[in-house]
Backbone of each chain as nested JSON, in Angstrom:
{
  "chains": [
    {"id": "A", "residues": [
      {"number": 1, "name": "MET", "atoms": {"N": [0.901, -1.232, 0.015], "CA": [-0.005, -0.05, 0.002], "C": [0.874, 1.246, -0.01]}},
      {"number": 2, "name": "PRO", "atoms": {"N": [0.806, 2.048, -1.018], "CA": [1.697, 3.256, -1.094], "C": [1.329, 4.305, -0.114]}},
      {"number": 3, "name": "ASP", "atoms": {"N": [2.347, 5.075, 0.346], "CA": [2.006, 6.154, 1.309], "C": [2.034, 7.518, 0.53]}},
      {"number": 4, "name": "ILE", "atoms": {"N": [2.868, 7.673, -0.484], "CA": [2.942, 8.966, -1.182], "C": [1.863, 8.936, -2.279]}},
      {"number": 5, "name": "ALA", "atoms": {"N": [1.193, 10.134, -2.394], "CA": [0.101, 10.301, -3.359], "C": [0.587, 10.233, -4.819]}},
      {"number": 6, "name": "PHE", "atoms": {"N": [-0.17, 9.512, -5.622], "CA": [0.113, 9.511, -7.095], "C": [0.214, 10.922, -7.673]}},
      {"number": 7, "name": "SER", "atoms": {"N": [-0.739, 11.732, -7.274], "CA": [-0.771, 13.139, -7.774], "C": [0.495, 13.938, -7.39]}},
      {"number": 8, "name": "ALA", "atoms": {"N": [1.085, 13.665, -6.243], "CA": [2.272, 14.415, -5.867], "C": [3.467, 14.025, -6.743]}},
      {"number": 9, "name": "VAL", "atoms": {"N": [3.597, 12.713, -7.059], "CA": [4.69, 12.256, -7.922], "C": [4.468, 12.729, -9.3]}},
      {"number": 10, "name": "ASP", "atoms": {"N": [3.246, 12.695, -9.794], "CA": [2.881, 13.205, -11.164], "C": [3.336, 14.711, -11.282]}},
      {"number": 11, "name": "ARG", "atoms": {"N": [3.068, 15.467, -10.254], "CA": [3.333, 16.888, -10.233], "C": [4.844, 17.145, -10.297]}},
      {"number": 12, "name": "ILE", "atoms": {"N": [5.614, 16.287, -9.549], "CA": [7.033, 16.435, -9.608], "C": [7.588, 16.12, -10.951]}},
      {"number": 13, "name": "MET", "atoms": {"N": [7.134, 15.099, -11.591], "CA": [7.562, 14.729, -12.942], "C": [7.269, 15.916, -13.933]}},
      {"number": 14, "name": "ARG", "atoms": {"N": [6.123, 16.527, -13.755], "CA": [5.813, 17.706, -14.703], "C": [6.706, 18.865, -14.384]}},
      {"number": 15, "name": "LYS", "atoms": {"N": [6.99, 19.089, -13.1], "CA": [7.897, 20.117, -12.73], "C": [9.345, 19.908, -13.358]}},
      {"number": 16, "name": "ALA", "atoms": {"N": [9.658, 18.642, -13.459], "CA": [10.94, 18.284, -14.088], "C": [10.938, 18.513, -15.559]}},
      {"number": 17, "name": "GLY", "atoms": {"N": [9.796, 18.701, -16.147], "CA": [9.682, 19.019, -17.565], "C": [9.01, 17.956, -18.461]}},
      {"number": 18, "name": "ALA", "atoms": {"N": [8.383, 16.926, -17.83], "CA": [7.741, 15.931, -18.562], "C": [6.447, 16.497, -19.224]}},
      {"number": 19, "name": "GLU", "atoms": {"N": [6.254, 16.23, -20.511], "CA": [4.995, 16.591, -21.154], "C": [3.976, 15.522, -20.959]}},
      {"number": 20, "name": "ARG", "atoms": {"N": [4.404, 14.298, -21.156], "CA": [3.502, 13.192, -21.008], "C": [4.121, 12.092, -20.168]}},
      {"number": 21, "name": "VAL", "atoms": {"N": [3.406, 11.529, -19.2], "CA": [3.893, 10.462, -18.337], "C": [2.9, 9.376, -18.241]}},
      {"number": 22, "name": "SER", "atoms": {"N": [3.345, 8.109, -18.409], "CA": [2.407, 6.984, -18.245], "C": [2.151, 6.662, -16.839]}},
      {"number": 23, "name": "GLU", "atoms": {"N": [0.992, 6.029, -16.586], "CA": [0.582, 5.762, -15.191], "C": [1.683, 4.88, -14.567]}},
      {"number": 24, "name": "ASP", "atoms": {"N": [2.199, 3.878, -15.285], "CA": [3.179, 2.977, -14.684], "C": [4.509, 3.765, -14.434]}},
      {"number": 25, "name": "GLY", "atoms": {"N": [4.769, 4.803, -15.166], "CA": [5.923, 5.652, -14.933], "C": [5.864, 6.335, -13.594]}},
      {"number": 26, "name": "VAL", "atoms": {"N": [4.675, 6.939, -13.321], "CA": [4.472, 7.578, -12.008], "C": [4.601, 6.547, -10.84]}},
      {"number": 27, "name": "GLU", "atoms": {"N": [3.956, 5.421, -11.089], "CA": [3.99, 4.345, -10.041], "C": [5.4, 3.857, -9.796]}},
      {"number": 28, "name": "ALA", "atoms": {"N": [6.193, 3.76, -10.812], "CA": [7.589, 3.282, -10.695], "C": [8.398, 4.299, -9.891]}},
      {"number": 29, "name": "LEU", "atoms": {"N": [8.2, 5.609, -10.17], "CA": [8.965, 6.61, -9.381], "C": [8.511, 6.637, -7.984]}},
      {"number": 30, "name": "ARG", "atoms": {"N": [7.21, 6.447, -7.789], "CA": [6.67, 6.4, -6.379], "C": [7.335, 5.229, -5.632]}},
      {"number": 31, "name": "ASP", "atoms": {"N": [7.42, 4.096, -6.287], "CA": [8.077, 2.891, -5.576], "C": [9.5, 3.222, -5.252]}},
      {"number": 32, "name": "VAL", "atoms": {"N": [10.204, 3.777, -6.178], "CA": [11.666, 4.068, -5.906], "C": [11.795, 5.069, -4.758]}},
      {"number": 33, "name": "ILE", "atoms": {"N": [11.068, 6.133, -4.726], "CA": [11.284, 7.053, -3.619], "C": [10.719, 6.629, -2.286]}},
      {"number": 34, "name": "GLU", "atoms": {"N": [9.749, 5.731, -2.285], "CA": [9.239, 5.211, -1.052], "C": [10.303, 4.216, -0.5]}},
      {"number": 35, "name": "THR", "atoms": {"N": [10.883, 3.442, -1.326], "CA": [11.952, 2.542, -0.858], "C": [13.108, 3.292, -0.355]}},
      {"number": 36, "name": "LEU", "atoms": {"N": [13.556, 4.35, -1.02], "CA": [14.632, 5.178, -0.557], "C": [14.254, 5.812, 0.764]}},
      {"number": 37, "name": "ALA", "atoms": {"N": [13.075, 6.333, 0.899], "CA": [12.668, 6.95, 2.143], "C": [12.695, 5.989, 3.27]}},
      {"number": 38, "name": "LEU", "atoms": {"N": [12.314, 4.75, 3.083], "CA": [12.306, 3.734, 4.176], "C": [13.755, 3.42, 4.547]}},
      {"number": 39, "name": "GLU", "atoms": {"N": [14.688, 3.272, 3.538], "CA": [16.068, 3.038, 3.896], "C": [16.723, 4.123, 4.591]}},
      {"number": 40, "name": "ILE", "atoms": {"N": [16.424, 5.365, 4.113], "CA": [17.073, 6.499, 4.896], "C": [16.554, 6.617, 6.255]}},
      {"number": 41, "name": "SER", "atoms": {"N": [15.267, 6.348, 6.412], "CA": [14.592, 6.368, 7.789], "C": [15.216, 5.385, 8.7]}},
      {"number": 42, "name": "ARG", "atoms": {"N": [15.406, 4.145, 8.26], "CA": [16.084, 3.116, 9.017], "C": [17.438, 3.572, 9.534]}},
      {"number": 43, "name": "GLU", "atoms": {"N": [18.241, 4.101, 8.601], "CA": [19.561, 4.542, 8.956], "C": [19.501, 5.779, 9.918]}},
      {"number": 44, "name": "ALA", "atoms": {"N": [18.531, 6.665, 9.703], "CA": [18.426, 7.799, 10.615], "C": [17.981, 7.359, 12.017]}},
      {"number": 45, "name": "ILE", "atoms": {"N": [17.208, 6.378, 12.118], "CA": [16.758, 5.884, 13.422], "C": [17.927, 5.268, 14.138]}},
      {"number": 46, "name": "ALA", "atoms": {"N": [18.824, 4.536, 13.377], "CA": [20.02, 3.985, 13.997], "C": [20.931, 5.097, 14.49]}},
      {"number": 47, "name": "LEU", "atoms": {"N": [21.051, 6.116, 13.701], "CA": [21.94, 7.257, 14.109], "C": [21.373, 8.003, 15.31]}},
      {"number": 48, "name": "ALA", "atoms": {"N": [20.065, 8.102, 15.47], "CA": [19.481, 8.758, 16.66], "C": [19.78, 7.885, 17.87]}},
      {"number": 49, "name": "LYS", "atoms": {"N": [19.57, 6.603, 17.733], "CA": [19.9, 5.655, 18.872], "C": [21.309, 5.784, 19.273]}},
      {"number": 50, "name": "HIS", "atoms": {"N": [22.184, 5.844, 18.236], "CA": [23.673, 5.967, 18.504], "C": [23.967, 7.226, 19.273]}},
      {"number": 51, "name": "ALA", "atoms": {"N": [23.223, 8.272, 19.077], "CA": [23.451, 9.49, 19.729], "C": [22.67, 9.594, 21.148]}},
      {"number": 52, "name": "GLY", "atoms": {"N": [22.021, 8.449, 21.534], "CA": [21.318, 8.432, 22.803], "C": [20.049, 9.133, 22.726]}},
      {"number": 53, "name": "ARG", "atoms": {"N": [19.378, 9.292, 21.59], "CA": [18.091, 9.932, 21.525], "C": [16.986, 9.004, 21.051]}},
      {"number": 54, "name": "LYS", "atoms": {"N": [15.759, 9.284, 21.444], "CA": [14.606, 8.498, 20.952], "C": [13.989, 9.214, 19.761]}},
      {"number": 55, "name": "THR", "atoms": {"N": [14.186, 10.54, 19.72], "CA": [13.588, 11.306, 18.576], "C": [14.519, 11.47, 17.446]}},
      {"number": 56, "name": "VAL", "atoms": {"N": [14.041, 11.109, 16.271], "CA": [14.783, 11.266, 15.005], "C": [14.665, 12.641, 14.489]}},
      {"number": 57, "name": "ASN", "atoms": {"N": [15.818, 13.41, 14.298], "CA": [15.788, 14.777, 13.861], "C": [16.328, 14.973, 12.444]}},
      {"number": 58, "name": "ALA", "atoms": {"N": [16.397, 16.247, 12.037], "CA": [16.838, 16.526, 10.717], "C": [18.307, 16.107, 10.424]}},
      {"number": 59, "name": "GLU", "atoms": {"N": [19.147, 16.325, 11.477], "CA": [20.541, 15.978, 11.28], "C": [20.728, 14.487, 11.074]}},
      {"number": 60, "name": "ASP", "atoms": {"N": [19.915, 13.657, 11.752], "CA": [19.907, 12.219, 11.569], "C": [19.581, 11.906, 10.138]}},
      {"number": 61, "name": "VAL", "atoms": {"N": [18.499, 12.562, 9.658], "CA": [18.112, 12.273, 8.297], "C": [19.103, 12.747, 7.257]}},
      {"number": 62, "name": "LYS", "atoms": {"N": [19.728, 13.879, 7.458], "CA": [20.699, 14.352, 6.476], "C": [21.929, 13.474, 6.474]}},
      {"number": 63, "name": "LEU", "atoms": {"N": [22.396, 13.141, 7.619], "CA": [23.584, 12.219, 7.727], "C": [23.29, 10.865, 7.001]}},
      {"number": 64, "name": "ALA", "atoms": {"N": [22.102, 10.344, 7.319], "CA": [21.697, 9.052, 6.776], "C": [21.635, 9.131, 5.251]}},
      {"number": 65, "name": "SER", "atoms": {"N": [21.167, 10.282, 4.742], "CA": [20.986, 10.49, 3.315], "C": [22.385, 10.495, 2.589]}},
      {"number": 66, "name": "ARG", "atoms": {"N": [23.245, 11.257, 3.257], "CA": [24.568, 11.392, 2.679], "C": [25.289, 10.041, 2.682]}},
      {"number": 67, "name": "LYS", "atoms": {"N": [25.089, 9.342, 3.795], "CA": [25.732, 8.043, 3.869], "C": [25.242, 7.016, 2.852]}},
      {"number": 68, "name": "LEU", "atoms": {"N": [23.888, 6.998, 2.695], "CA": [23.362, 5.962, 1.806], "C": [23.396, 6.368, 0.369]}},
      {"number": 69, "name": "LEU", "atoms": {"N": [23.383, 7.591, 0.03], "CA": [23.223, 7.982, -1.376], "C": [24.275, 8.892, -1.927]}},
      {"number": 70, "name": "ALA", "atoms": {"N": [25.281, 9.273, -1.189], "CA": [26.284, 10.206, -1.672], "C": [25.607, 11.362, -2.321]}},
      {"number": 71, "name": "LEU", "atoms": {"N": [24.614, 11.981, -1.621], "CA": [23.783, 13.023, -2.123], "C": [24.48, 14.328, -2.346]}},
      {"number": 72, "name": "THR", "atoms": {"N": [25.713, 14.438, -1.805], "CA": [26.435, 15.688, -2.022], "C": [26.625, 15.98, -3.457]}},
      {"number": 73, "name": "LYS", "atoms": {"N": [26.597, 14.989, -4.331], "CA": [26.729, 15.179, -5.777], "C": [25.48, 16.014, -6.288]}},
      {"number": 74, "name": "LEU", "atoms": {"N": [24.362, 15.853, -5.573], "CA": [23.152, 16.553, -6.03], "C": [23.02, 17.922, -5.243]}},
      {"number": 75, "name": "GLY", "atoms": {"N": [24.003, 18.268, -4.454], "CA": [23.911, 19.536, -3.748], "C": [23.152, 19.537, -2.561]}},
      {"number": 76, "name": "ILE", "atoms": {"N": [22.844, 18.397, -1.986], "CA": [22.0, 18.37, -0.76], "C": [22.971, 18.409, 0.485]}}
    ]},
    {"id": "B", "residues": [
      {"number": 1, "name": "MET", "atoms": {"N": [7.771, 25.232, -2.415], "CA": [6.518, 24.533, -2.024], "C": [6.558, 23.059, -2.259]}},
      {"number": 2, "name": "PRO", "atoms": {"N": [6.43, 22.298, -1.121], "CA": [6.59, 20.874, -1.258], "C": [5.366, 20.229, -1.955]}},
      {"number": 3, "name": "ASP", "atoms": {"N": [5.675, 19.117, -2.628], "CA": [4.628, 18.354, -3.307], "C": [4.121, 17.213, -2.489]}},
      {"number": 4, "name": "ILE", "atoms": {"N": [5.082, 16.543, -1.788], "CA": [4.7, 15.328, -1.036], "C": [4.185, 15.746, 0.364]}},
      {"number": 5, "name": "ALA", "atoms": {"N": [3.103, 15.071, 0.747], "CA": [2.503, 15.464, 1.966], "C": [3.318, 15.055, 3.205]}},
      {"number": 6, "name": "PHE", "atoms": {"N": [3.377, 15.974, 4.185], "CA": [4.098, 15.715, 5.428], "C": [3.619, 14.428, 6.078]}},
      {"number": 7, "name": "SER", "atoms": {"N": [2.36, 14.142, 6.053], "CA": [1.754, 13.018, 6.773], "C": [2.256, 11.646, 6.056]}},
      {"number": 8, "name": "ALA", "atoms": {"N": [2.469, 11.731, 4.762], "CA": [2.995, 10.559, 4.012], "C": [4.417, 10.182, 4.485]}},
      {"number": 9, "name": "VAL", "atoms": {"N": [5.255, 11.257, 4.667], "CA": [6.639, 11.004, 4.995], "C": [6.628, 10.522, 6.476]}},
      {"number": 10, "name": "ASP", "atoms": {"N": [5.882, 11.182, 7.262], "CA": [5.764, 10.745, 8.727], "C": [5.385, 9.257, 8.802]}},
      {"number": 11, "name": "ARG", "atoms": {"N": [4.443, 8.875, 8.015], "CA": [4.019, 7.474, 7.965], "C": [5.095, 6.496, 7.631]}},
      {"number": 12, "name": "ILE", "atoms": {"N": [5.889, 6.928, 6.61], "CA": [7.004, 6.064, 6.151], "C": [8.032, 5.895, 7.224]}},
      {"number": 13, "name": "MET", "atoms": {"N": [8.312, 7.019, 7.985], "CA": [9.322, 6.953, 9.035], "C": [8.837, 6.03, 10.17]}},
      {"number": 14, "name": "ARG", "atoms": {"N": [7.542, 6.047, 10.407], "CA": [7.02, 5.158, 11.488], "C": [7.038, 3.665, 11.03]}},
      {"number": 15, "name": "LYS", "atoms": {"N": [6.726, 3.496, 9.776], "CA": [6.828, 2.13, 9.214], "C": [8.261, 1.63, 9.295]}},
      {"number": 16, "name": "ALA", "atoms": {"N": [9.223, 2.479, 9.219], "CA": [10.652, 2.124, 9.287], "C": [11.033, 1.818, 10.771]}},
      {"number": 17, "name": "GLY", "atoms": {"N": [10.146, 2.134, 11.686], "CA": [10.369, 1.768, 13.125], "C": [10.625, 2.958, 14.088]}},
      {"number": 18, "name": "ALA", "atoms": {"N": [10.45, 4.137, 13.542], "CA": [10.625, 5.358, 14.409], "C": [9.554, 5.474, 15.46]}},
      {"number": 19, "name": "GLU", "atoms": {"N": [9.938, 5.654, 16.704], "CA": [8.979, 5.89, 17.758], "C": [8.586, 7.34, 17.828]}},
      {"number": 20, "name": "ARG", "atoms": {"N": [9.588, 8.219, 17.747], "CA": [9.402, 9.635, 17.83], "C": [10.191, 10.326, 16.697]}},
      {"number": 21, "name": "VAL", "atoms": {"N": [9.561, 11.266, 15.995], "CA": [10.2, 11.966, 14.916], "C": [9.919, 13.49, 15.048]}},
      {"number": 22, "name": "SER", "atoms": {"N": [11.017, 14.292, 14.972], "CA": [10.781, 15.747, 15.034], "C": [10.183, 16.278, 13.726]}},
      {"number": 23, "name": "GLU", "atoms": {"N": [9.524, 17.393, 13.778], "CA": [8.957, 18.004, 12.627], "C": [10.024, 18.278, 11.555]}},
      {"number": 24, "name": "ASP", "atoms": {"N": [11.149, 18.736, 11.98], "CA": [12.203, 19.127, 11.025], "C": [12.875, 17.822, 10.495]}},
      {"number": 25, "name": "GLY", "atoms": {"N": [12.717, 16.747, 11.194], "CA": [13.182, 15.422, 10.661], "C": [12.32, 15.005, 9.461]}},
      {"number": 26, "name": "VAL", "atoms": {"N": [11.09, 15.084, 9.611], "CA": [10.106, 14.752, 8.507], "C": [10.314, 15.612, 7.322]}},
      {"number": 27, "name": "GLU", "atoms": {"N": [10.477, 16.97, 7.594], "CA": [10.696, 17.91, 6.474], "C": [12.004, 17.693, 5.782]}},
      {"number": 28, "name": "ALA", "atoms": {"N": [13.029, 17.322, 6.506], "CA": [14.356, 16.987, 5.863], "C": [14.215, 15.828, 4.944]}},
      {"number": 29, "name": "LEU", "atoms": {"N": [13.505, 14.763, 5.379], "CA": [13.332, 13.591, 4.556], "C": [12.503, 13.96, 3.333]}},
      {"number": 30, "name": "ARG", "atoms": {"N": [11.463, 14.714, 3.474], "CA": [10.659, 15.199, 2.332], "C": [11.521, 15.964, 1.388]}},
      {"number": 31, "name": "ASP", "atoms": {"N": [12.381, 16.825, 1.822], "CA": [13.252, 17.53, 0.897], "C": [14.175, 16.627, 0.099]}},
      {"number": 32, "name": "VAL", "atoms": {"N": [14.723, 15.694, 0.822], "CA": [15.659, 14.716, 0.193], "C": [14.949, 13.943, -0.913]}},
      {"number": 33, "name": "ILE", "atoms": {"N": [13.771, 13.395, -0.593], "CA": [13.103, 12.524, -1.603], "C": [12.513, 13.344, -2.76]}},
      {"number": 34, "name": "GLU", "atoms": {"N": [12.119, 14.594, -2.482], "CA": [11.599, 15.444, -3.513], "C": [12.738, 15.753, -4.55]}},
      {"number": 35, "name": "THR", "atoms": {"N": [13.941, 16.092, -3.97], "CA": [15.096, 16.372, -4.814], "C": [15.455, 15.199, -5.657]}},
      {"number": 36, "name": "LEU", "atoms": {"N": [15.472, 13.975, -5.034], "CA": [15.786, 12.818, -5.746], "C": [14.801, 12.548, -6.843]}},
      {"number": 37, "name": "ALA", "atoms": {"N": [13.476, 12.678, -6.505], "CA": [12.477, 12.475, -7.54], "C": [12.589, 13.405, -8.746]}},
      {"number": 38, "name": "LEU", "atoms": {"N": [12.971, 14.648, -8.438], "CA": [13.166, 15.61, -9.548], "C": [14.357, 15.187, -10.452]}},
      {"number": 39, "name": "GLU", "atoms": {"N": [15.439, 14.774, -9.819], "CA": [16.605, 14.344, -10.592], "C": [16.309, 13.109, -11.4]}},
      {"number": 40, "name": "ILE", "atoms": {"N": [15.661, 12.132, -10.804], "CA": [15.386, 10.877, -11.552], "C": [14.354, 11.203, -12.686]}},
      {"number": 41, "name": "SER", "atoms": {"N": [13.467, 12.166, -12.442], "CA": [12.518, 12.525, -13.512], "C": [13.239, 13.159, -14.664]}},
      {"number": 42, "name": "ARG", "atoms": {"N": [14.163, 14.061, -14.454], "CA": [14.937, 14.726, -15.459], "C": [15.637, 13.702, -16.309]}},
      {"number": 43, "name": "GLU", "atoms": {"N": [16.278, 12.739, -15.642], "CA": [16.995, 11.687, -16.422], "C": [16.044, 10.793, -17.194]}},
      {"number": 44, "name": "ALA", "atoms": {"N": [14.897, 10.486, -16.577], "CA": [13.938, 9.637, -17.289], "C": [13.325, 10.328, -18.489]}},
      {"number": 45, "name": "ILE", "atoms": {"N": [13.152, 11.64, -18.387], "CA": [12.676, 12.456, -19.519], "C": [13.702, 12.368, -20.679]}},
      {"number": 46, "name": "ALA", "atoms": {"N": [14.954, 12.478, -20.291], "CA": [16.074, 12.408, -21.298], "C": [16.092, 11.031, -21.997]}},
      {"number": 47, "name": "LEU", "atoms": {"N": [15.889, 10.008, -21.19], "CA": [15.92, 8.638, -21.714], "C": [14.74, 8.411, -22.691]}},
      {"number": 48, "name": "ALA", "atoms": {"N": [13.572, 8.925, -22.316], "CA": [12.405, 8.783, -23.199], "C": [12.688, 9.498, -24.577]}},
      {"number": 49, "name": "LYS", "atoms": {"N": [13.188, 10.723, -24.478], "CA": [13.52, 11.442, -25.674], "C": [14.52, 10.652, -26.53]}},
      {"number": 50, "name": "HIS", "atoms": {"N": [15.539, 10.133, -25.877], "CA": [16.566, 9.336, -26.52], "C": [15.989, 8.15, -27.276]}},
      {"number": 51, "name": "ALA", "atoms": {"N": [14.831, 7.622, -26.74], "CA": [14.178, 6.422, -27.398], "C": [13.135, 6.88, -28.355]}},
      {"number": 52, "name": "GLY", "atoms": {"N": [13.046, 8.203, -28.635], "CA": [12.078, 8.704, -29.587], "C": [10.663, 8.758, -29.116]}},
      {"number": 53, "name": "ARG", "atoms": {"N": [10.476, 8.836, -27.788], "CA": [9.135, 8.902, -27.246], "C": [8.875, 10.217, -26.46]}},
      {"number": 54, "name": "LYS", "atoms": {"N": [7.606, 10.576, -26.49], "CA": [7.257, 11.824, -25.783], "C": [6.731, 11.378, -24.335]}},
      {"number": 55, "name": "THR", "atoms": {"N": [6.274, 10.101, -24.176], "CA": [5.721, 9.707, -22.966], "C": [6.773, 9.029, -22.08]}},
      {"number": 56, "name": "VAL", "atoms": {"N": [6.921, 9.45, -20.892], "CA": [7.899, 8.846, -19.918], "C": [7.233, 7.57, -19.333]}},
      {"number": 57, "name": "ASN", "atoms": {"N": [7.903, 6.444, -19.414], "CA": [7.265, 5.219, -18.877], "C": [8.119, 4.665, -17.747]}},
      {"number": 58, "name": "ALA", "atoms": {"N": [7.657, 3.48, -17.287], "CA": [8.282, 2.847, -16.067], "C": [9.696, 2.52, -16.334]}},
      {"number": 59, "name": "GLU", "atoms": {"N": [9.998, 2.054, -17.53], "CA": [11.332, 1.619, -17.882], "C": [12.308, 2.781, -17.843]}},
      {"number": 60, "name": "ASP", "atoms": {"N": [11.826, 3.89, -18.332], "CA": [12.699, 5.117, -18.322], "C": [13.069, 5.434, -16.823]}},
      {"number": 61, "name": "VAL", "atoms": {"N": [11.992, 5.377, -15.999], "CA": [12.17, 5.753, -14.525], "C": [13.136, 4.786, -13.883]}},
      {"number": 62, "name": "LYS", "atoms": {"N": [12.929, 3.469, -14.173], "CA": [13.895, 2.412, -13.477], "C": [15.254, 2.582, -13.956]}},
      {"number": 63, "name": "LEU", "atoms": {"N": [15.477, 2.815, -15.265], "CA": [16.798, 2.976, -15.812], "C": [17.437, 4.242, -15.265]}},
      {"number": 64, "name": "ALA", "atoms": {"N": [16.71, 5.295, -15.134], "CA": [17.188, 6.612, -14.593], "C": [17.568, 6.394, -13.123]}},
      {"number": 65, "name": "SER", "atoms": {"N": [16.805, 5.641, -12.402], "CA": [17.04, 5.432, -11.019], "C": [18.302, 4.608, -10.771]}},
      {"number": 66, "name": "ARG", "atoms": {"N": [18.465, 3.587, -11.58], "CA": [19.66, 2.748, -11.453], "C": [20.9, 3.575, -11.763]}},
      {"number": 67, "name": "LYS", "atoms": {"N": [20.765, 4.338, -12.825], "CA": [21.945, 5.181, -13.297], "C": [22.323, 6.205, -12.181]}},
      {"number": 68, "name": "LEU", "atoms": {"N": [21.359, 6.877, -11.65], "CA": [21.658, 7.981, -10.758], "C": [22.051, 7.507, -9.379]}},
      {"number": 69, "name": "LEU", "atoms": {"N": [21.473, 6.371, -8.956], "CA": [21.58, 6.068, -7.476], "C": [22.175, 4.68, -7.216]}},
      {"number": 70, "name": "ALA", "atoms": {"N": [22.508, 3.919, -8.256], "CA": [23.038, 2.604, -7.996], "C": [22.103, 1.822, -7.076]}},
      {"number": 71, "name": "LEU", "atoms": {"N": [20.845, 1.909, -7.381], "CA": [19.794, 1.377, -6.439], "C": [19.802, -0.207, -6.437]}},
      {"number": 72, "name": "THR", "atoms": {"N": [20.548, -0.798, -7.291], "CA": [20.569, -2.241, -7.267], "C": [20.992, -2.724, -5.915]}},
      {"number": 73, "name": "LYS", "atoms": {"N": [21.798, -1.953, -5.166], "CA": [22.235, -2.262, -3.814], "C": [21.071, -2.449, -2.897]}},
      {"number": 74, "name": "LEU", "atoms": {"N": [19.95, -1.702, -3.214], "CA": [18.715, -1.711, -2.358], "C": [17.791, -2.744, -2.842]}},
      {"number": 75, "name": "GLY", "atoms": {"N": [18.09, -3.442, -3.922], "CA": [17.207, -4.451, -4.417], "C": [16.074, -4.005, -5.296]}},
      {"number": 76, "name": "ILE", "atoms": {"N": [16.278, -2.773, -5.777], "CA": [15.237, -2.197, -6.74], "C": [15.584, -2.608, -8.14]}}
    ]}
  ]
}
């Protein structure tokens, strides 16, 4: 069961410049970013625990993202 | 202006096992996945054009994801 709305992903693809997008194209992108979000979340939770906190914060998420995805290449 | 709902990202973080998440933690993850979605979309659009199509489909998105993120490590 997806968490992110189809319409949100469709909107992002159009912002990126897509004129036409197939339904399965939107669903494929939704799957990819939901999987990434889950992986980043798991790593962020581990980092919060490592720091002795129960609350996951923005720094945990950013560090987890950099670690998992080498996002610095995208300027994040 | 974000496209993906705060509540969707919050739900994914809880599915990943988070007990407590700060508001800025959810917003940080939303920013990361929106940026990734935009980058993947741009690459997918280029791949569709390269194949002589105007419609971006699931194969374009999957190929773009693998190319940009080496997602095979995550089993995608």
